[in-house]
N, CA, C and O atoms as CSV, one atom per row, in Angstrom:
chain,resi,resn,atom,element,x,y,z
A,1,MET,N,N,17.168,-13.412,7.309
A,1,MET,CA,C,15.840,-13.030,6.654
A,1,MET,C,C,15.905,-11.546,6.433
A,1,MET,O,O,16.241,-10.731,7.292
A,2,LYS,N,N,15.550,-11.274,5.195
A,2,LYS,CA,C,15.437,-9.797,4.864
A,2,LYS,C,C,13.946,-9.484,4.558
A,2,LYS,O,O,13.122,-10.345,4.253
A,3,GLN,N,N,13.722,-8.315,4.660
A,3,GLN,CA,C,12.372,-7.785,4.480
A,3,GLN,C,C,11.994,-7.063,3.127
A,3,GLN,O,O,12.718,-6.138,2.761
A,4,GLN,N,N,11.052,-7.379,2.466
A,4,GLN,CA,C,10.462,-6.728,1.231
A,4,GLN,C,C,9.105,-6.017,1.872
A,4,GLN,O,O,8.294,-6.598,2.593
A,5,VAL,N,N,9.041,-4.699,1.470
A,5,VAL,CA,C,7.817,-3.913,2.085
A,5,VAL,C,C,7.145,-3.511,0.800
A,5,VAL,O,O,7.781,-3.188,-0.203
A,6,LEU,N,N,5.719,-3.547,0.877
A,6,LEU,CA,C,4.860,-3.165,-0.186
A,6,LEU,C,C,3.810,-2.222,0.614
A,6,LEU,O,O,3.239,-2.481,1.673
A,7,VAL,N,N,3.716,-1.090,-0.165
A,7,VAL,CA,C,2.824,-0.024,0.478
A,7,VAL,C,C,1.659,0.126,-0.633
A,7,VAL,O,O,1.919,0.389,-1.807
A,8,LEU,N,N,0.419,-0.057,-0.169
A,8,LEU,CA,C,-0.655,0.109,-1.134
A,8,LEU,C,C,-1.486,1.228,-0.503
A,8,LEU,O,O,-1.651,1.315,0.714
A,9,TYR,N,N,-2.015,2.107,-1.424
A,9,TYR,CA,C,-2.949,3.224,-1.043
A,9,TYR,C,C,-4.059,2.765,-1.779
A,9,TYR,O,O,-3.928,2.562,-2.986
A,10,LEU,N,N,-5.407,2.527,-1.068
A,10,LEU,CA,C,-6.476,2.012,-1.638
A,10,LEU,C,C,-7.542,3.195,-1.707
A,10,LEU,O,O,-7.442,4.195,-0.996
A,11,ALA,N,N,-8.431,3.024,-2.500
A,11,ALA,CA,C,-9.625,3.969,-2.635
A,11,ALA,C,C,-10.397,4.200,-1.528
A,11,ALA,O,O,-10.897,5.313,-1.359
A,12,THR,N,N,-10.598,3.137,-0.604
A,12,THR,CA,C,-11.395,3.382,0.756
A,12,THR,C,C,-10.517,2.525,1.797
A,12,THR,O,O,-9.396,2.102,1.511
A,13,SER,N,N,-11.043,2.349,2.831
A,13,SER,CA,C,-10.390,1.752,4.022
A,13,SER,C,C,-10.620,0.252,3.961
A,13,SER,O,O,-10.073,-0.452,4.810
A,14,ALA,N,N,-11.424,-0.320,2.978
A,14,ALA,CA,C,-11.612,-1.671,2.833
A,14,ALA,C,C,-10.491,-2.334,2.098
A,14,ALA,O,O,-10.036,-1.803,1.086
A,15,LEU,N,N,-10.053,-3.392,2.522
A,15,LEU,CA,C,-8.862,-3.987,1.892
A,15,LEU,C,C,-9.219,-4.628,0.503
A,15,LEU,O,O,-8.311,-4.920,-0.276
A,16,ASP,N,N,-10.433,-4.831,0.214
A,16,ASP,CA,C,-10.703,-5.239,-1.231
A,16,ASP,C,C,-11.061,-4.026,-2.236
A,16,ASP,O,O,-11.559,-4.254,-3.338
A,17,ALA,N,N,-10.811,-2.894,-1.841
A,17,ALA,CA,C,-11.013,-1.573,-2.496
A,17,ALA,C,C,-9.706,-1.525,-3.573
A,17,ALA,O,O,-8.613,-2.054,-3.368
A,18,PRO,N,N,-10.069,-0.813,-4.682
A,18,PRO,CA,C,-9.073,-0.696,-5.770
A,18,PRO,C,C,-7.636,0.017,-5.313
A,18,PRO,O,O,-7.590,0.965,-4.529
A,19,VAL,N,N,-6.740,-0.456,-5.791
A,19,VAL,CA,C,-5.397,0.284,-5.486
A,19,VAL,C,C,-5.453,1.742,-6.287
A,19,VAL,O,O,-5.967,1.859,-7.399
A,20,VAL,N,N,-4.894,2.742,-5.608
A,20,VAL,CA,C,-4.719,3.987,-6.419
A,20,VAL,C,C,-3.335,4.547,-6.281
A,20,VAL,O,O,-3.026,5.539,-6.942
A,21,GLY,N,N,-2.491,3.983,-5.474
A,21,GLY,CA,C,-1.090,4.268,-5.532
A,21,GLY,C,C,-0.403,3.235,-4.735
A,21,GLY,O,O,-1.007,2.485,-3.967
A,22,TRP,N,N,1.047,3.204,-4.956
A,22,TRP,CA,C,1.732,1.997,-4.303
A,22,TRP,C,C,3.212,2.478,-4.357
A,22,TRP,O,O,3.666,3.380,-5.060
A,23,ALA,N,N,3.809,1.754,-3.544
A,23,ALA,CA,C,5.300,1.971,-3.365
A,23,ALA,C,C,5.949,0.591,-3.007
A,23,ALA,O,O,5.219,-0.227,-2.448
A,24,SER,N,N,7.202,0.262,-3.264
A,24,SER,CA,C,7.703,-1.104,-2.908
A,24,SER,C,C,9.209,-0.832,-2.550
A,24,SER,O,O,9.856,0.035,-3.138
A,25,TYR,N,N,9.727,-1.615,-1.559
A,25,TYR,CA,C,10.971,-1.580,-1.129
A,25,TYR,C,C,11.538,-2.913,-0.889
A,25,TYR,O,O,10.912,-3.683,-0.160
A,26,ASP,N,N,12.769,-3.314,-1.475
A,26,ASP,CA,C,13.255,-4.652,-1.322
A,26,ASP,C,C,14.609,-4.533,-0.596
A,26,ASP,O,O,15.614,-3.966,-1.024
A,27,GLY,N,N,14.442,-5.213,0.657
A,27,GLY,CA,C,15.555,-5.277,1.553
A,27,GLY,C,C,16.529,-6.330,1.239
A,27,GLY,O,O,17.593,-6.384,1.856
A,28,THR,N,N,16.173,-7.330,0.140
A,28,THR,CA,C,17.111,-8.384,-0.253
A,28,THR,C,C,18.159,-7.830,-1.333
A,28,THR,O,O,19.170,-8.464,-1.633
A,29,GLY,N,N,17.809,-6.533,-1.912
A,29,GLY,CA,C,18.735,-6.118,-2.835
A,29,GLY,C,C,18.545,-6.735,-4.234
A,29,GLY,O,O,19.299,-6.392,-5.144
A,30,ARG,N,N,17.565,-7.631,-4.437
A,30,ARG,CA,C,17.436,-8.376,-5.762
A,30,ARG,C,C,16.725,-7.323,-6.771
A,30,ARG,O,O,16.883,-7.450,-7.985
A,31,THR,N,N,16.014,-6.380,-6.279
A,31,THR,CA,C,15.334,-5.448,-7.117
A,31,THR,C,C,15.549,-4.123,-6.589
A,31,THR,O,O,15.758,-3.966,-5.386
A,32,THR,N,N,15.508,-3.064,-7.481
A,32,THR,CA,C,15.687,-1.641,-7.015
A,32,THR,C,C,14.359,-0.792,-7.606
A,32,THR,O,O,14.518,0.081,-8.459
A,33,PRO,N,N,13.128,-1.110,-7.107
A,33,PRO,CA,C,12.068,-0.324,-7.501
A,33,PRO,C,C,12.199,1.160,-7.094
A,33,PRO,O,O,12.653,1.510,-6.005
A,34,THR,N,N,11.779,1.978,-8.024
A,34,THR,CA,C,11.692,3.454,-7.863
A,34,THR,C,C,10.215,4.106,-8.269
A,34,THR,O,O,9.314,3.520,-8.868
A,35,THR,N,N,10.211,5.220,-7.872
A,35,THR,CA,C,8.930,5.848,-7.947
A,35,THR,C,C,8.664,6.113,-9.467
A,35,THR,O,O,9.532,6.688,-10.125
A,36,GLY,N,N,7.532,5.728,-10.023
A,36,GLY,CA,C,7.183,5.773,-11.418
A,36,GLY,C,C,7.496,4.797,-12.283
A,36,GLY,O,O,7.201,4.901,-13.473
A,37,ASP,N,N,8.167,3.675,-11.761
A,37,ASP,CA,C,8.691,2.688,-12.705
A,37,ASP,C,C,7.599,1.612,-13.400
A,37,ASP,O,O,7.937,0.661,-14.105
A,38,GLY,N,N,6.300,1.948,-13.070
A,38,GLY,CA,C,5.204,1.127,-13.653
A,38,GLY,C,C,3.951,1.814,-13.709
A,38,GLY,O,O,3.757,2.635,-12.812
A,39,ASP,N,N,3.017,1.648,-14.609
A,39,ASP,CA,C,1.774,2.215,-14.714
A,39,ASP,C,C,0.703,1.347,-14.117
A,39,ASP,O,O,-0.394,1.806,-13.800
A,40,GLU,N,N,1.012,0.181,-13.978
A,40,GLU,CA,C,-0.007,-0.678,-13.384
A,40,GLU,C,C,0.365,-1.096,-11.975
A,40,GLU,O,O,1.529,-1.402,-11.718
A,41,PRO,N,N,-0.546,-1.117,-11.096
A,41,PRO,CA,C,-0.249,-1.534,-9.674
A,41,PRO,C,C,0.127,-2.889,-9.561
A,41,PRO,O,O,-0.371,-3.650,-10.390
A,42,PRO,N,N,0.896,-3.358,-8.720
A,42,PRO,CA,C,1.356,-4.849,-8.589
A,42,PRO,C,C,0.121,-5.717,-8.056
A,42,PRO,O,O,0.134,-6.941,-8.189
A,43,TYR,N,N,-0.930,-5.058,-7.457
A,43,TYR,CA,C,-2.137,-5.939,-7.165
A,43,TYR,C,C,-3.378,-5.012,-7.464
A,43,TYR,O,O,-3.258,-3.788,-7.409
A,44,ASP,N,N,-4.393,-5.532,-7.735
A,44,ASP,CA,C,-5.673,-4.742,-7.826
A,44,ASP,C,C,-6.351,-4.396,-6.476
A,44,ASP,O,O,-7.260,-3.569,-6.404
A,45,SER,N,N,-5.875,-5.052,-5.440
A,45,SER,CA,C,-6.483,-4.623,-4.059
A,45,SER,C,C,-5.622,-5.228,-2.955
A,45,SER,O,O,-4.806,-6.109,-3.223
A,46,GLY,N,N,-5.782,-4.799,-1.801
A,46,GLY,CA,C,-5.149,-5.451,-0.646
A,46,GLY,C,C,-5.252,-6.942,-0.564
A,46,GLY,O,O,-4.292,-7.690,-0.381
A,47,VAL,N,N,-6.408,-7.286,-0.705
A,47,VAL,CA,C,-6.746,-8.742,-0.569
A,47,VAL,C,C,-5.954,-9.546,-1.631
A,47,VAL,O,O,-5.549,-10.672,-1.343
A,48,ALA,N,N,-5.737,-9.039,-2.772
A,48,ALA,CA,C,-5.044,-9.898,-3.823
A,48,ALA,C,C,-3.422,-9.967,-3.265
A,48,ALA,O,O,-2.761,-10.994,-3.420
A,49,ALA,N,N,-2.943,-8.915,-2.690
A,49,ALA,CA,C,-1.700,-9.035,-2.108
A,49,ALA,C,C,-1.581,-10.159,-0.889
A,49,ALA,O,O,-0.657,-10.949,-0.696
A,50,LEU,N,N,-2.676,-10.002,-0.206
A,50,LEU,CA,C,-2.622,-11.059,0.872
A,50,LEU,C,C,-2.678,-12.495,0.282
A,50,LEU,O,O,-2.068,-13.401,0.850
A,51,ARG,N,N,-3.282,-12.682,-0.666
A,51,ARG,CA,C,-3.434,-13.992,-1.431
A,51,ARG,C,C,-2.102,-14.479,-2.111
A,51,ARG,O,O,-1.753,-15.637,-2.340
A,52,ASP,N,N,-1.501,-13.401,-2.353
A,52,ASP,CA,C,-0.021,-13.805,-2.981
A,52,ASP,C,C,1.070,-13.924,-1.812
A,52,ASP,O,O,2.257,-14.110,-2.079
A,53,GLY,N,N,0.648,-13.818,-0.652
A,53,GLY,CA,C,1.665,-14.167,0.378
A,53,GLY,C,C,2.196,-13.029,1.196
A,53,GLY,O,O,3.015,-13.218,2.095
A,54,TRP,N,N,1.689,-11.753,0.858
A,54,TRP,CA,C,2.058,-10.646,1.598
A,54,TRP,C,C,1.370,-10.584,2.939
A,54,TRP,O,O,0.206,-10.960,3.077
A,55,ARG,N,N,2.106,-10.103,3.929
A,55,ARG,CA,C,1.445,-9.980,5.385
A,55,ARG,C,C,1.194,-8.714,5.587
A,55,ARG,O,O,2.068,-7.888,5.322
A,56,LEU,N,N,0.027,-8.343,6.064
A,56,LEU,CA,C,-0.490,-6.885,6.472
A,56,LEU,C,C,0.195,-6.683,7.816
A,56,LEU,O,O,0.139,-7.534,8.704
A,57,PHE,N,N,0.808,-5.590,7.927
A,57,PHE,CA,C,1.572,-5.190,9.320
A,57,PHE,C,C,0.978,-3.901,9.860
A,57,PHE,O,O,1.006,-3.662,11.067
A,58,GLN,N,N,0.429,-3.050,8.958
A,58,GLN,CA,C,0.063,-1.735,9.421
A,58,GLN,C,C,-1.035,-1.229,8.485
A,58,GLN,O,O,-0.951,-1.409,7.270
A,59,ALA,N,N,-2.070,-0.592,9.056
A,59,ALA,CA,C,-3.165,0.023,8.307
A,59,ALA,C,C,-3.196,1.598,8.879
A,59,ALA,O,O,-3.066,1.800,10.086
A,60,SER,N,N,-3.351,2.548,8.062
A,60,SER,CA,C,-3.562,3.922,8.598
A,60,SER,C,C,-4.647,4.034,9.620
A,60,SER,O,O,-5.510,3.160,9.709
A,61,GLN,N,N,-4.628,4.984,10.318
A,61,GLN,CA,C,-5.680,5.330,11.260
A,61,GLN,C,C,-6.812,6.079,10.543
A,61,GLN,O,O,-6.541,7.000,9.773
A,62,LEU,N,N,-8.016,5.718,10.773
A,62,LEU,CA,C,-9.021,6.423,10.114
A,62,LEU,C,C,-9.290,7.685,10.930
A,62,LEU,O,O,-9.606,7.642,12.119
A,63,ILE,N,N,-9.134,8.908,10.166
A,63,ILE,CA,C,-9.427,10.120,10.875
A,63,ILE,C,C,-10.507,10.880,9.983
A,63,ILE,O,O,-10.348,11.097,8.782
A,64,PRO,N,N,-11.535,11.228,10.663
A,64,PRO,CA,C,-12.528,12.066,9.983
A,64,PRO,C,C,-12.081,13.436,9.528
A,64,PRO,O,O,-11.190,14.008,10.156
A,65,PRO,N,N,-12.632,13.984,8.498
A,65,PRO,CA,C,-12.290,15.370,8.057
A,65,PRO,C,C,-12.799,16.294,9.063
A,65,PRO,O,O,-13.776,16.004,9.754
A,66,TYR,N,N,-12.113,17.495,9.176
A,66,TYR,CA,C,-12.485,18.510,10.054
A,66,TYR,C,C,-13.706,19.088,9.410
A,66,TYR,O,O,-13.709,19.184,8.183
A,67,PRO,N,N,-14.747,19.485,10.105
A,67,PRO,CA,C,-16.009,20.171,9.670
A,67,PRO,C,C,-15.557,21.271,8.618
A,67,PRO,O,O,-14.664,22.068,8.906
A,68,GLY,N,N,-16.182,21.290,7.431
A,68,GLY,CA,C,-16.022,22.229,6.573
A,68,GLY,C,C,-14.894,21.930,5.508
A,68,GLY,O,O,-14.736,22.573,4.471
A,69,HIS,N,N,-14.165,20.895,5.910
A,69,HIS,CA,C,-12.937,20.518,4.961
A,69,HIS,C,C,-13.207,18.978,4.338
A,69,HIS,O,O,-12.233,18.320,3.973
A,70,GLU,N,N,-14.330,18.525,4.249
A,70,GLU,CA,C,-14.692,17.356,3.743
A,70,GLU,C,C,-14.136,17.031,2.223
A,70,GLU,O,O,-13.755,15.928,1.832
A,71,TYR,N,N,-14.177,18.121,1.543
A,71,TYR,CA,C,-13.856,18.069,0.030
A,71,TYR,C,C,-12.239,18.542,-0.248
A,71,TYR,O,O,-11.767,18.633,-1.381
A,72,ASP,N,N,-11.596,18.782,0.818
A,72,ASP,CA,C,-10.106,19.207,0.694
A,72,ASP,C,C,-9.313,18.132,0.093
A,72,ASP,O,O,-9.570,16.974,0.426
A,73,THR,N,N,-8.323,18.387,-0.803
A,73,THR,CA,C,-7.488,17.250,-1.024
A,73,THR,C,C,-6.070,17.394,-0.283
A,73,THR,O,O,-5.585,18.507,-0.078
A,74,SER,N,N,-5.469,16.271,0.084
A,74,SER,CA,C,-4.239,16.316,0.656
A,74,SER,C,C,-3.678,14.857,0.466
A,74,SER,O,O,-3.765,14.355,-0.655
A,75,PHE,N,N,-3.091,14.129,1.528
A,75,PHE,CA,C,-2.509,12.920,1.382
A,75,PHE,C,C,-3.553,11.915,1.063
A,75,PHE,O,O,-4.765,12.128,1.101
A,76,LEU,N,N,-2.868,10.598,0.689
A,76,LEU,CA,C,-3.768,9.629,0.488
A,76,LEU,C,C,-3.939,8.906,1.811
A,76,LEU,O,O,-2.984,8.460,2.448
A,77,LYS,N,N,-5.247,8.813,2.202
A,77,LYS,CA,C,-5.726,8.471,3.495
A,77,LYS,C,C,-5.504,6.880,3.792
A,77,LYS,O,O,-5.024,6.531,4.871
A,78,HIS,N,N,-5.864,5.946,2.810
A,78,HIS,CA,C,-6.046,4.604,3.125
A,78,HIS,C,C,-4.810,3.847,2.728
A,78,HIS,O,O,-4.724,3.302,1.627
A,79,GLU,N,N,-3.804,3.813,3.675
A,79,GLU,CA,C,-2.378,3.376,3.456
A,79,GLU,C,C,-2.300,2.080,4.199
A,79,GLU,O,O,-2.753,1.969,5.338
A,80,PHE,N,N,-1.764,1.168,3.596
A,80,PHE,CA,C,-1.652,-0.279,4.023
A,80,PHE,C,C,-0.329,-0.705,3.814
A,80,PHE,O,O,0.086,-0.647,2.657
A,81,PHE,N,N,0.547,-1.191,4.849
A,81,PHE,CA,C,1.877,-1.766,4.730
A,81,PHE,C,C,1.863,-3.248,4.834
A,81,PHE,O,O,1.295,-3.755,5.802
A,82,PHE,N,N,2.448,-4.016,3.907
A,82,PHE,CA,C,2.637,-5.391,3.738
A,82,PHE,C,C,4.157,-5.670,3.698
A,82,PHE,O,O,5.046,-4.912,3.311
A,83,GLU,N,N,4.261,-6.967,4.199
A,83,GLU,CA,C,5.716,-7.439,4.114
A,83,GLU,C,C,5.715,-8.828,3.792
A,83,GLU,O,O,4.799,-9.599,4.078
A,84,LYS,N,N,6.915,-9.171,3.102
A,84,LYS,CA,C,7.301,-10.617,2.957
A,84,LYS,C,C,8.675,-10.671,3.378
A,84,LYS,O,O,9.457,-9.736,3.213
A,85,LEU,N,N,9.015,-11.934,4.006
A,85,LEU,CA,C,10.249,-12.209,4.501
A,85,LEU,C,C,11.070,-13.077,3.528
A,85,LEU,O,O,10.531,-14.066,3.031
A,86,ALA,N,N,12.330,-12.767,3.234
A,86,ALA,CA,C,12.987,-13.485,2.241
A,86,ALA,C,C,14.379,-13.901,2.739
A,86,ALA,O,O,14.973,-13.285,3.624
A,87,ASP,N,N,14.867,-14.997,2.106
A,87,ASP,CA,C,16.399,-15.289,2.537
A,87,ASP,C,C,17.276,-14.422,1.733
A,87,ASP,O,O,18.497,-14.467,1.886
């Protein structure tokens, strides 16, 4: 069994929130995805990925912003890791 990994960055911490960024990795070697190889996300939301058979195995910890820094920009906060196992 080999692992395929899908990382979705969502607009909020809810799995039904819209996808704002993504990355994918294919341990089977069948595909070679790379940064910027598509303009459309593979799914509209995390729930859509679940419905297509992806298994959620990690969600980012919710960390409140430091007082006075509520509007600073930095990393994408709502990161979800999904996997599929393939032969």
